[in-house]
C-alpha positions in Angstrom: -26.7 -2.6 -97.3 -26.9 -5.2 -100.0 -25.1 -8.6 -99.5 -22.2 -9.2 -101.9 -22.2 -13.0 -101.3 -24.5 -15.6 -99.9 -23.2 -19.0 -98.6 -22.7 -20.9 -95.4 -20.1 -21.4 -92.7 -19.1 -25.0 -92.3 -18.4 -25.7 -88.6 -17.7 -29.4 -88.2 -21.1 -31.0 -89.1 -22.9 -27.7 -88.4 -23.8 -25.5 -91.4 -24.7 -21.8 -90.8 -26.3 -19.9 -93.7 -24.8 -16.4 -93.9 -24.9 -13.2 -95.9 -21.7 -11.3 -96.5 -21.5 -7.4 -96.5 -18.5 -5.1 -97.0 -17.6 -3.8 -93.6 -15.6 -0.7 -94.8 -15.9 1.9 -97.4 -13.6 4.7 -98.5 -14.9 8.2 -97.9 -12.4 10.1 -100.0 -14.0 12.3 -102.8 -13.9 10.5 -106.2 -12.8 12.4 -109.3 -13.5 11.9 -113.0 -11.1 12.8 -115.7 -12.5 15.5 -118.0 -11.3 16.8 -121.4 -10.4 20.4 -120.4 -11.4 22.2 -123.7 -15.0 20.8 -123.7 -15.5 19.5 -120.1 -16.6 16.1 -121.3 -15.8 12.9 -119.3 -12.9 10.9 -120.8 -13.8 7.4 -122.1 -11.5 4.5 -121.7 -11.4 2.2 -124.7 -9.9 -1.3 -125.0 -7.7 -0.6 -128.0 -5.5 -2.8 -130.1 -2.5 -0.9 -131.3 -1.7 -3.5 -134.0 -5.2 -3.6 -135.5 -5.7 0.1 -134.8 -9.3 -0.3 -133.6 -11.4 -0.8 -130.5 -11.7 -4.4 -129.3 -15.1 -5.8 -128.5 -15.5 -8.0 -125.4 -15.9 -11.3 -127.4 -12.5 -10.9 -128.9 -10.6 -10.6 -125.6 -8.9 -13.6 -124.1 -6.7 -14.1 -121.1 -2.9 -14.2 -121.6 -0.1 -14.9 -119.1 3.3 -13.2 -120.0 5.8 -16.0 -119.3 8.6 -14.1 -121.1 8.9 -10.5 -122.2 6.4 -10.1 -125.1 5.4 -13.8 -125.2 2.1 -15.0 -123.8 0.4 -18.3 -123.2 -3.4 -18.1 -123.8 -6.1 -19.4 -121.4 -9.8 -19.8 -121.9 -12.8 -20.8 -119.8 -12.2 -24.5 -120.6 -8.6 -24.2 -119.3 -9.7 -22.5 -116.1 -12.5 -25.0 -115.5 -9.7 -27.7 -115.2 -8.2 -26.0 -112.2 -9.7 -27.6 -109.0 -11.9 -24.9 -107.5 -12.8 -24.5 -103.9 -16.3 -25.4 -102.9 -18.6 -22.6 -104.0 -20.7 -20.7 -101.4 -18.8 -22.4 -98.6 -16.8 -20.8 -95.8 -15.0 -23.8 -94.4 -13.5 -23.5 -90.9 -10.2 -25.5 -90.7 -8.8 -24.5 -87.3 -9.4 -22.3 -84.2 -6.4 -20.2 -83.2 -5.3 -17.4 -81.0 -5.6 -14.0 -82.8 -2.3 -12.9 -81.3 -0.5 -15.5 -83.4 -1.5 -13.7 -86.7 0.6 -10.7 -87.7 -1.7 -7.9 -89.1 0.4 -7.9 -92.3 -1.7 -10.9 -93.4 -5.1 -9.1 -93.2 -6.6 -7.8 -96.5 -10.3 -6.8 -96.3 -13.1 -7.0 -93.7 -16.7 -8.2 -94.2 -19.7 -8.4 -91.9 -21.4 -11.8 -91.6 -25.1 -11.9 -91.0 -27.0 -15.1 -90.3 -29.2 -16.3 -93.2 -32.7 -17.8 -93.0 -32.7 -20.4 -90.2 -29.1 -19.7 -89.2 -29.5 -17.5 -86.1 -29.2 -20.2 -83.5 -26.1 -21.8 -85.0 -24.6 -18.3 -85.6 -25.1 -17.5 -81.9 -23.6 -20.8 -80.9 -20.4 -20.3 -82.9 -20.1 -16.7 -81.6 -20.4 -17.8 -78.0 -18.0 -20.7 -78.4 -15.3 -18.3 -79.8 -15.9 -15.8 -77.1 -15.8 -18.4 -74.3 -12.5 -19.9 -75.6 -10.9 -16.6 -76.7 -10.3 -18.0 -80.2 -10.9 -17.0 -83.8 -11.6 -19.3 -86.7 -9.3 -19.9 -89.7 -11.2 -20.8 -92.9 -11.1 -21.1 -96.6 -13.6 -19.3 -98.9 -14.0 -18.7 -102.6 -14.9 -15.1 -103.5 -15.3 -14.1 -107.2 -13.9 -17.5 -108.2 -10.7 -16.9 -106.2 -9.8 -19.1 -103.2 -8.6 -17.1 -100.2 -7.6 -17.8 -96.6 -9.8 -15.9 -94.1 -10.4 -15.5 -90.4 -13.8 -15.3 -88.6 -13.9 -13.4 -85.3 -16.3 -11.6 -83.1 -16.5 -7.8 -83.6 -18.0 -5.5 -80.9 -19.0 -8.6 -78.8 -21.9 -9.4 -81.2 -21.2 -9.5 -84.9 -19.1 -12.1 -86.7 -16.7 -10.6 -89.2 -14.7 -12.3 -91.9 -11.3 -10.9 -92.9 -9.7 -12.2 -96.1 -6.0 -12.8 -95.8 -2.9 -12.9 -97.9 -1.3 -16.3 -98.5 2.1 -16.7 -96.8 4.0 -16.7 -100.1 2.4 -13.3 -100.9 4.2 -11.6 -98.1 7.4 -10.1 -99.3 10.8 -11.1 -97.9 12.5 -8.5 -95.7 16.0 -10.0 -96.2 17.1 -7.2 -98.5 16.2 -4.4 -96.1 19.0 -2.6 -94.1 17.7 -2.9 -90.5 19.7 -2.1 -87.4 20.4 -5.0 -85.0 18.2 -5.6 -82.0 19.5 -4.0 -78.8 21.7 -1.6 -80.8 20.5 1.4 -78.8 21.8 3.7 -76.1 20.3 2.8 -72.6 19.5 6.4 -71.7 17.9 7.1 -75.1 15.9 3.9 -74.7 14.6 5.1 -71.3 13.6 8.5 -72.8 11.9 6.7 -75.7 9.9 4.6 -73.2 8.9 7.7 -71.3 7.7 9.3 -74.6 5.7 6.2 -75.4 4.1 6.2 -71.9 3.3 9.9 -72.2 1.5 9.4 -75.5 -0.3 6.2 -74.4 -4.1 6.3 -74.4 -7.1 4.0 -74.8 -8.1 3.5 -78.5 -11.1 5.8 -79.2 -11.7 5.7 -82.9 -13.9 8.8 -82.9 -10.9 10.9 -81.9 -9.2 10.3 -85.2 -10.3 12.1 -88.4 -8.8 12.5 -91.9 -7.7 16.1 -91.8 -6.6 15.8 -95.5 -10.0 14.6 -96.6 -11.8 17.4 -94.6 -9.5 20.0 -96.2 -10.2 18.5 -99.7 -14.0 18.5 -99.1 -13.7 22.2 -97.9 -11.8 23.1 -101.0 -14.4 21.4 -103.3 -17.3 23.1 -101.5 -15.6 26.5 -101.8 -15.0 26.0 -105.5 -18.7 24.9 -106.0 -19.8 28.1 -104.3 -17.2 30.2 -106.2 -15.3 31.1 -103.0 -11.5 31.3 -102.6 -10.0 29.1 -99.9 -7.1 30.3 -97.8 -4.0 28.2 -97.9 -3.3 26.8 -94.4 -0.1 27.8 -92.7 2.0 24.8 -91.8 3.9 24.9 -88.5 7.7 25.0 -89.0 9.4 21.9 -87.8 12.1 22.5 -85.2 15.6 21.5 -86.4 17.0 19.2 -83.8 20.2 17.3 -84.5 20.8 15.6 -81.1 18.6 12.5 -80.6 18.5 12.9 -76.8 17.5 16.6 -77.1 14.8 15.6 -79.6 13.4 13.0 -77.2 13.3 15.6 -74.3 11.5 18.2 -76.5 9.1 15.5 -77.7 8.2 14.5 -74.2 7.6 18.2 -73.2 5.5 18.8 -76.2 3.5 15.6 -75.7 2.6 16.6 -72.1 1.4 20.1 -73.0 -2.4 20.2 -72.7 -2.7 16.4 -72.9 -5.0 14.8 -70.4 -3.4 12.2 -68.2 -4.3 8.7 -69.5 -4.5 5.6 -67.3 -1.8 4.1 -69.5 0.6 7.0 -68.8 -0.1 6.7 -65.1 0.6 3.0 -65.2 4.0 3.6 -66.8 5.2 0.4 -68.6 1.9 -1.4 -68.0 0.7 -0.2 -71.4 3.3 -2.2 -73.2 2.4 -5.4 -71.3 -1.3 -5.1 -72.3 -0.6 -4.5 -76.0 -0.1 -8.1 -76.9 -2.8 -8.6 -79.4 -5.8 -7.2 -81.3 -9.2 -6.9 -79.5 -11.6 -9.8 -80.1 
């Protein structure tokens, strides 16, 4: 892997040089647009409809649309006047309990590797967070954009940074039509709890695969080899109108051929343990 950013974690008066790596990657097949008559890849041009010509990079400026069809122009000089966060610095501001952060705030995950001479301080920060059961809340500038981020221990060994959304970037839920809390039938609630217990299991990532992606890759390989692929037969969904009946059938179906999990045997204990994300 190649680092996408080099900088340092500022931990009080301690500085830890680090390298940043993308922790995830999409595995979905990527497609190109082709011109069907000739099979050539389609080019995307920056085109001005008023001048009726392609626009070179040196003629492109930034514009913010403050009213429909009206823009205010910004250039490098304007942007340099905006106070920028310290470059190459990942500044820790607070240490918090991970359970206090709703997952809606998380954006993208990165691995943090100690840079030259940073191994000892890296290990010290990791151990302190493990001992106290805390994660770090920090600020960082990536691609000239300041963002909030968390630093936590992944797999008991690696520090990871997760960029976050700012609070005002989370949309308000006030306009959604949501039923009131407690507005459920007691017997239906008990049946739903039983269904949750029956389907409870330890999280084992390797058990979950993208069936859609596997099917798409199979289709692509078949076409490359000139083979036809058989369309899968989808199971028919049972038409159940009564909610209680649907819960009973769901519990019966969930129990068929499913190994008994410790969570299911413990009944409601699974819900008590599900307070937060793993450190």
